[in-house]
N, C-alpha and C positions, 0 to 999 in steps of 0.2 A: 496320177496323184500329184497334186500341187502342194508344195511345202514351203513354209517360210522358216528359215533357221535364224534365230535371234541369239547371238552370242558374241561377246567382244573379242574372241580369239580367232583370228583368220585361219590359222592352221587347224583348229578344232572344227570350224565350219567346213573346211575342205574335206576333212575326214568324215564328217556326218553326211556330206553330199555323196561321197563315194559309197558309204554304208547304205544310203537310201537307194542308190542305183542298183545295189544287190537285192534289195527287197522288191523294188519295182523298176525294171529297166526303162520304163516310160516316165519315171518321176521327173518332175520339173521342180527344181529347188532355187528359191531366191534367198538372199542373205541380207542380214542387217546386223551391224555391230553395236547398236545402241537402241534404246527404247524409242528415241526420236526417229531414227532411221526406220524402225519397224512400223511406227505409226504412218510415216510418209509412204512407205511401200504398200501398206495395207490400204491406205486412202486411194492410191492410184490403181491397185490391183487387189480388190477385196475378195477375190474368189480363191480361197485356199481350202484344201481338205484338212490340213494339219499345220499347226504352228508349234515349233520346238523352241521353248523359251527358257533361257538361263535367268536365274533370279539375281545374279550379281553383275548387273550392267553398269557401266560408268555413269550414266545419267539417271539411275534409279536411286531414289532416296532410301535411307535405311528403313523408313516406315513402309515403303512400297515392297520391300523384300521381306518384311516380317509381319506386317499388319494384315489381318484377314480382309478388312474393308478395302485397303489400298490394293491388295492383290486382286480382289474382285473387280475393281475398276480396270486394272491392267488386263485381266482375262476378258472382260466384256468388250474391250477394244477389238478383239480378234474374232469374236463370234460372228457367224455361225461355224467357223472352223473349229475343229477339235484342238484343244490346247494341252500340250504335255510339257511339264517342267522338266528340263534336263539340267541337273545341277550337281556340283561337287559336294553340296551340303547334304548330309545323310541323317540329319536330326529328325527323329520321329514326330516331334511337335510341329516342325516346319512342314513336313510332308502332309500331316493332317490339316494344317492351316491352309495349305495350297489347294487341297481337294475341297475343303469346306468353302473356300472362296470361289471355286468354279473350275479348277483345273480338271481335265479329263484323265490325267495320269501324272505320275512322277517317276522319272527314271534317273537314277544316280549315274554319274559319269564313270563309276567303277563297275557298272553292270556289264555282265558278259554280253557280247554282241548278239549271240543267238537268243538270249532272253530279251534283250532290247528289241529285236525284230519281232518277237512274239508279242511284246507289250504294245508296240505300235500297231500291229495288226489288230489286236484286241480293241484298242482305242478307236481305230478307223472303222471297226465293225459296230461301234456304239457302246462298247464297254468302258470300264474304268480300270486302270492299272495302278497298283501300289506295290512298292518293293517289299 
């Protein structure tokens, strides 16, 4: 499994990387701390099974984090990889917007690790996960 972790917090990215190795010991995870870094990484290595995307990135405009149209543009950058939003925002309307815009799942950062593992497995199998 190849994963791109897009989050502006390095310590969080390290934790997600360790978490992914528990799900799949063969997992290869690359990291990006901004949307620009994610675009550059994806342009150089476009073969990912999964992109874990935080919606609160330093170079993301407020409209990109809240607008269905802008979110759709962000998600389309990473296709054909499965894209899961991993966010501290637990607002039901935002979760619906993200999925309507093309996210394959939405996992809140307060999710139990066992549930998060099941969610990622579901998404990788072609399903959609909602909290």
